[in-house]
C-alpha positions in Angstrom: 8.7 2.7 87.8 7.3 2.2 91.3 4.3 3.3 92.4 4.2 6.2 94.8 2.3 6.1 98.3 0.2 9.6 99.0 -0.7 10.1 102.9 -3.9 11.7 103.4 -5.2 13.2 107.1 -7.2 10.2 107.1 -4.7 7.0 109.3 -5.2 4.5 106.7 -6.8 6.1 103.7 -4.1 6.6 100.9 -3.7 7.9 96.8 -1.5 5.4 94.8 -0.1 6.6 91.9 1.5 4.7 89.3 3.2 5.9 85.9 2.5 3.9 83.1 5.0 2.6 80.3 4.0 4.0 77.6 5.3 3.4 74.0 3.9 3.4 70.3 1.7 0.1 71.2 -0.2 2.2 73.8 0.4 2.0 78.0 1.2 -0.8 80.3 0.6 0.2 83.7 1.2 -2.1 87.1 -2.4 -1.9 88.9 -1.4 -3.8 92.0 2.1 -5.1 93.0 1.4 -7.1 96.2 5.6 -6.7 96.6 6.3 -3.3 96.1 6.6 -1.0 98.8 4.3 1.5 98.1 1.4 -1.2 97.8 3.0 -3.0 100.8 2.4 0.5 102.4 -1.6 0.8 102.0 -2.7 -2.7 101.4 -0.1 -4.6 103.7 -0.3 -8.1 104.2 -4.3 -8.2 103.5 -5.5 -10.9 100.9 -7.7 -10.0 97.9 -10.9 -12.2 98.6 -12.7 -10.3 95.3 -12.3 -7.8 92.5 -15.3 -5.8 91.3 -16.1 -4.2 87.9 -18.4 -0.9 87.8 -19.7 0.8 85.2 -22.0 4.4 85.6 -23.0 6.1 82.8 -24.5 9.4 83.6 -22.1 12.5 84.6 -23.5 13.4 88.2 -24.3 10.0 89.7 -23.0 9.3 93.2 -23.0 5.8 94.3 -22.5 5.1 98.0 -21.5 5.8 100.8 -20.8 2.0 101.1 -19.2 -0.3 103.7 -19.8 -3.6 105.4 -20.1 -3.7 109.4 -17.9 -5.5 111.5 -17.4 -8.4 112.1 -16.9 -8.6 107.9 -15.1 -5.4 107.5 -13.3 -5.0 103.9 -10.6 -2.8 102.6 -10.8 -1.4 99.1 -8.2 0.2 96.5 -10.3 1.4 93.6 -9.0 2.7 90.6 -10.7 4.2 88.1 -10.1 2.4 84.4 -12.2 4.5 81.6 -13.4 8.2 82.4 -13.2 10.3 85.7 -15.0 9.9 89.1 -14.2 12.0 92.6 -13.8 9.5 95.0 -14.6 9.7 98.5 -13.6 7.5 101.8 -15.5 8.6 104.8 -13.8 8.1 108.0 -16.8 5.6 110.1 -14.4 4.2 112.9 -15.8 5.7 116.2 -12.7 5.5 117.9 -10.5 7.4 115.3 -9.4 10.9 115.5 -10.6 11.7 112.2 -14.3 9.6 112.8 -16.8 12.1 110.3 -14.0 13.2 108.5 -13.8 12.7 104.8 -11.3 12.8 102.0 -11.9 12.9 97.9 -9.0 12.2 95.7 -10.2 12.7 91.5 -9.4 9.2 90.1 -8.3 9.0 86.3 -6.8 6.6 83.7 -4.8 9.9 82.9 -3.4 10.3 86.3 -2.8 6.2 87.3 -4.0 6.8 90.5 -5.7 4.6 93.4 -7.3 5.2 96.4 -7.3 2.7 99.5 -10.0 2.6 101.9 -9.3 0.7 104.8 -11.5 -1.4 107.0 -14.1 1.2 108.9 -14.2 3.9 106.5 -17.5 4.1 103.7 -16.5 4.1 100.2 -18.7 6.7 97.4 -18.2 8.4 94.0 -19.4 10.7 91.8 -18.8 10.2 87.7 -17.4 13.4 86.1 -17.1 11.8 82.9 -19.8 9.4 80.9 -19.3 6.2 81.0 -16.9 5.6 83.6 -15.7 1.8 84.7 -14.1 1.4 88.5 -12.1 -1.5 89.7 -12.3 -2.5 93.2 -10.0 -5.1 95.1 -11.6 -5.8 98.1 -9.7 -7.7 101.0 -12.9 -9.3 102.5 -15.9 -11.0 100.9 -18.9 -9.7 100.1 -21.7 -10.3 103.1 -25.3 -8.8 102.3 -26.6 -8.9 105.7 -23.2 -7.0 106.9 -23.9 -4.2 104.1 -24.2 -0.6 105.3 -23.4 3.0 104.9 -24.1 6.7 105.1 -26.3 9.1 103.3 -24.3 10.8 100.6 -26.1 14.3 101.6 -25.5 13.6 105.8 -25.3 17.4 106.7 -22.7 16.5 109.2 -20.4 14.8 106.8 -21.2 18.1 104.6 -19.6 16.7 101.5 -18.7 19.2 98.8 -19.8 17.0 95.5 -18.5 18.6 92.7 -21.8 18.8 90.7 -25.0 18.4 91.2 -26.6 14.9 91.7 -28.3 13.4 88.2 -28.8 9.9 89.7 -29.1 8.1 92.9 -30.4 4.4 94.0 -33.3 4.2 96.5 -31.1 2.1 98.4 -28.6 5.0 98.7 -31.0 7.2 99.2 -32.3 5.1 102.1 -29.1 5.0 104.3 -28.6 6.5 107.9 -27.5 9.6 109.2 -23.8 9.4 111.1 -25.0 8.9 114.3 -26.7 5.5 113.1 -24.4 4.1 111.0 -22.7 0.7 111.3 -26.4 -0.8 112.0 -26.7 -3.5 108.7 -28.9 -2.1 106.3 -31.8 -5.1 105.6 
């Protein structure tokens, strides 16, 4: 069954919902099909430069909000392989009508969904179940000098995280507030 493409209020941020094939052996899900209409509508003709896996053990852990600054901007397609996460995209494209707005989607294997985050939008998530794992498809290569982001608790964003944060990296806590975003982090 083809994936369903669900638009969000932020241009270029999509939820992709795939239905697994289930039988007595278990389940099979198409995580990405470049030629399928829903994936083409979200991913377009971007290539895949890298694929990453992330595992977070503690419920309440927050990772993000991360992106790469131009000219090294990248799109991400994020899928939860195990557990549940509250996945967030933040529009940091200064010329966008939705600049500074965020969209959150709960991702889980049971829902068979993924979040498409375009270039210029930051990404972060909060862990809702222990030992949650994410799979990321990236359209661009990682460039350490281009790493940037915005703080998870930026008051201008006012993201309503579903749980109290339990684990945060020092690096994520040192990310800038919104007006200073897009300055690469050393």
